[in-house]
Residue frames relative to the residue before (quaternion, step in Angstrom):
aa qw qx qy qz dx dy dz
X 1.0000 0.0000 0.0000 0.0000 0.00 0.00 0.00
X 0.1955 -0.7302 0.6416 0.1304 3.50 -1.17 0.72
X 0.1133 -0.7843 0.6083 0.0450 3.55 -1.06 0.81
X 0.0548 -0.7524 0.6556 0.0317 3.52 -1.00 0.91
X 0.1039 -0.8297 0.5481 0.0191 3.57 -0.67 1.10
X 0.0384 -0.7471 0.6622 0.0424 3.50 -1.31 0.53
X 0.1126 -0.7760 0.6153 0.0810 3.53 -1.20 0.51
X 0.0829 -0.7818 0.6180 -0.0063 3.51 -1.06 0.86
X 0.7966 -0.1685 0.0881 0.5739 3.57 0.07 1.23
X 0.8088 -0.2105 0.1769 0.5198 3.55 -0.49 -1.18
X 0.6101 0.5287 -0.3587 0.4687 3.60 1.27 0.16
X 0.1271 -0.7779 0.6147 0.0281 3.55 -0.93 0.99
X 0.0688 -0.7933 0.6047 0.0164 3.57 -0.99 0.83
X 0.0630 -0.7778 0.6253 0.0099 3.55 -0.96 0.95
X 0.1478 -0.7762 0.6098 0.0617 3.56 -0.61 1.18
X 0.1354 -0.8123 0.5666 0.0267 3.54 -0.62 1.19
X 0.0074 0.7873 -0.6165 0.0098 3.55 -1.06 0.75
X 0.6737 0.4629 -0.3679 0.4432 3.54 -1.26 0.41
X 0.6411 -0.4869 0.4143 0.4246 3.53 -1.06 -0.88
X 0.2414 -0.7500 0.6000 0.1386 3.56 -0.96 0.91
X 0.1659 0.7928 -0.5612 0.1705 3.56 -0.49 1.22
X 0.7815 -0.3436 0.2441 0.4600 3.54 -1.35 0.01
X 0.6513 0.5455 -0.3266 0.4143 3.60 0.93 -0.79
X 0.6582 0.5081 -0.3015 0.4666 3.60 1.26 -0.29
X 0.3422 0.7863 -0.4670 0.2159 3.57 1.29 0.01
X 0.6869 0.4821 -0.2954 0.4566 3.62 0.81 -0.94
X 0.6533 0.5030 -0.3145 0.4704 3.60 0.93 -0.86
X 0.6409 0.5235 -0.3222 0.4598 3.58 1.06 -0.75
X 0.6295 0.5214 -0.3296 0.4724 3.60 1.02 -0.76
X 0.6333 0.5132 -0.3221 0.4814 3.59 1.03 -0.78
X 0.6088 0.5456 -0.3446 0.4614 3.59 1.03 -0.77
X 0.6668 0.4950 -0.3042 0.4666 3.60 0.88 -0.89
X 0.6264 0.5184 -0.3313 0.4786 3.60 1.06 -0.70
X 0.6406 0.5253 -0.3196 0.4600 3.59 1.00 -0.81
X 0.6253 0.5235 -0.3319 0.4741 3.59 1.03 -0.75
X 0.6574 0.5101 -0.3029 0.4646 3.56 0.94 -0.91
X 0.6628 0.5121 -0.3017 0.4553 3.59 0.92 -0.91
X 0.6601 0.5110 -0.2987 0.4625 3.58 1.09 -0.71
X 0.2978 -0.7747 0.4931 0.2607 3.58 1.31 -0.28
X 0.1468 0.8323 -0.5122 0.1529 3.51 1.04 0.90
X 0.3022 -0.7204 0.5936 0.1929 3.54 -1.19 0.64
X 0.7790 0.0772 -0.0676 0.6185 3.55 1.28 -0.34
X 0.0750 -0.7814 0.6189 0.0280 3.52 -1.20 0.62
X 0.1473 -0.7612 0.6272 0.0747 3.53 -1.01 0.91
X 0.1823 -0.7196 0.6603 0.1140 3.52 -0.96 0.97
X 0.1802 -0.7823 0.5911 0.0788 3.58 -0.44 1.23
X 0.1260 -0.8365 0.5333 0.0026 3.55 -0.41 1.31
X 0.3369 0.8038 -0.4467 0.2021 3.58 1.29 0.12
X 0.7593 0.3233 -0.1862 0.5332 3.59 1.13 -0.57
X 0.4660 0.6550 -0.4548 0.3835 3.57 1.26 0.30
X 0.3345 -0.7893 0.4883 0.1633 3.59 -0.56 1.20
X 0.8066 -0.0938 0.0887 0.5769 3.59 1.00 -0.76
X 0.1610 -0.7381 0.6493 0.0877 3.50 -1.36 0.48
X 0.2183 -0.7548 0.5972 0.1612 3.58 -0.97 0.81
X 0.7507 -0.3931 0.2635 0.4609 3.58 -1.27 -0.03
X 0.6102 0.5356 -0.3540 0.4641 3.60 1.09 -0.59
X 0.6275 0.5339 -0.3239 0.4652 3.56 1.07 -0.76
X 0.6217 0.5201 -0.3363 0.4795 3.58 1.02 -0.76
X 0.6372 0.5289 -0.3155 0.4634 3.56 1.02 -0.82
X 0.6291 0.5323 -0.3327 0.4585 3.58 1.05 -0.73
X 0.6256 0.5178 -0.3445 0.4711 3.60 1.05 -0.67
X 0.6269 0.5164 -0.3344 0.4781 3.60 1.07 -0.70
X 0.6228 0.5248 -0.3296 0.4776 3.60 1.00 -0.82
X 0.6502 0.5079 -0.3139 0.4698 3.60 0.97 -0.84
X 0.6362 0.5231 -0.3287 0.4621 3.60 0.99 -0.80
X 0.6531 0.4976 -0.3091 0.4799 3.59 1.00 -0.79
X 0.6354 0.5188 -0.3217 0.4729 3.59 1.04 -0.80
X 0.6340 0.5283 -0.3254 0.4616 3.58 1.03 -0.79
X 0.6578 0.5026 -0.3105 0.4672 3.57 0.93 -0.88
X 0.6788 0.4875 -0.2800 0.4724 3.57 0.90 -0.94
X 0.7503 0.4099 -0.2042 0.4768 3.58 0.95 -0.91
X 0.4071 -0.7466 0.4406 0.2876 3.56 1.34 0.01
X 0.5390 0.5544 -0.4552 0.4415 3.57 0.82 1.07
X 0.4496 -0.6942 0.5000 0.2570 3.56 -1.19 0.56
X 0.1932 -0.7733 0.5977 0.0860 3.54 -0.95 0.95
X 0.0295 -0.7760 0.6300 -0.0068 3.55 -0.98 0.96
X 0.2083 -0.7296 0.6371 0.1358 3.56 -1.03 0.86
X 0.0588 -0.8380 0.5408 -0.0429 3.56 -0.61 1.18
X 0.8725 0.2426 -0.1390 0.4007 3.50 -1.24 0.62
X 0.3237 0.7500 -0.5229 0.2436 3.60 1.15 0.32
X 0.0339 0.7890 -0.6125 0.0341 3.55 -1.04 0.81
X 0.7925 0.3248 -0.2227 0.4656 3.56 -1.31 0.14
X 0.8496 -0.0781 0.0959 0.5127 3.54 -1.04 -0.91
X 0.6365 0.5394 -0.3330 0.4394 3.58 0.98 -0.81
X 0.6719 0.4849 -0.2975 0.4741 3.60 0.86 -0.92
X 0.6491 0.5239 -0.3173 0.4511 3.58 0.93 -0.89
X 0.6754 0.4967 -0.2941 0.4590 3.57 0.92 -0.92
X 0.6413 0.5214 -0.3285 0.4570 3.60 0.95 -0.82
X 0.6846 0.4644 -0.2884 0.4822 3.59 0.97 -0.80
X 0.6297 0.5349 -0.3294 0.4569 3.58 1.00 -0.81
X 0.7189 0.4198 -0.2308 0.5036 3.57 1.03 -0.83
X 0.4275 -0.7411 0.4206 0.3020 3.57 1.38 0.12
X 0.2178 0.7984 -0.5261 0.1960 3.56 1.06 0.77
X 0.5427 0.6040 -0.4050 0.4202 3.58 1.22 -0.31
X 0.6406 0.4956 -0.3147 0.4949 3.60 1.26 -0.34
X 0.7242 0.4503 -0.2299 0.4689 3.59 1.18 -0.59
X 0.8065 0.1778 -0.0410 0.5624 3.55 1.05 -0.83
X 0.5208 -0.6014 0.4966 0.3472 3.53 -1.29 0.29
X 0.0309 -0.8001 0.5980 -0.0353 3.59 -0.48 1.27
X 0.0125 0.7777 -0.6285 0.0049 3.56 -1.00 0.84
X 0.5638 -0.6186 0.4393 0.3261 3.54 -1.21 0.55
């Protein structure tokens, strides 16, 4: 997975591309630390260029949701399509997280 981040005051944005899998666990933890350091009040994970997510990747989104709750910031998953969108809906992530097109 490749991640490109931007921050604008209290808003943080992470554009993800490639494949999100177990091997990305460390990079994902660093991403969460970067969000915390930015003192973000909201964060958007832009998934529009993410080709696939495995079960570990889904777990990372849950970890991010817990970090958001603990850190008092809002997490939004945006732009998921194809396999990623299907998996998020199949796993009922629309009930757990804020998903937008």
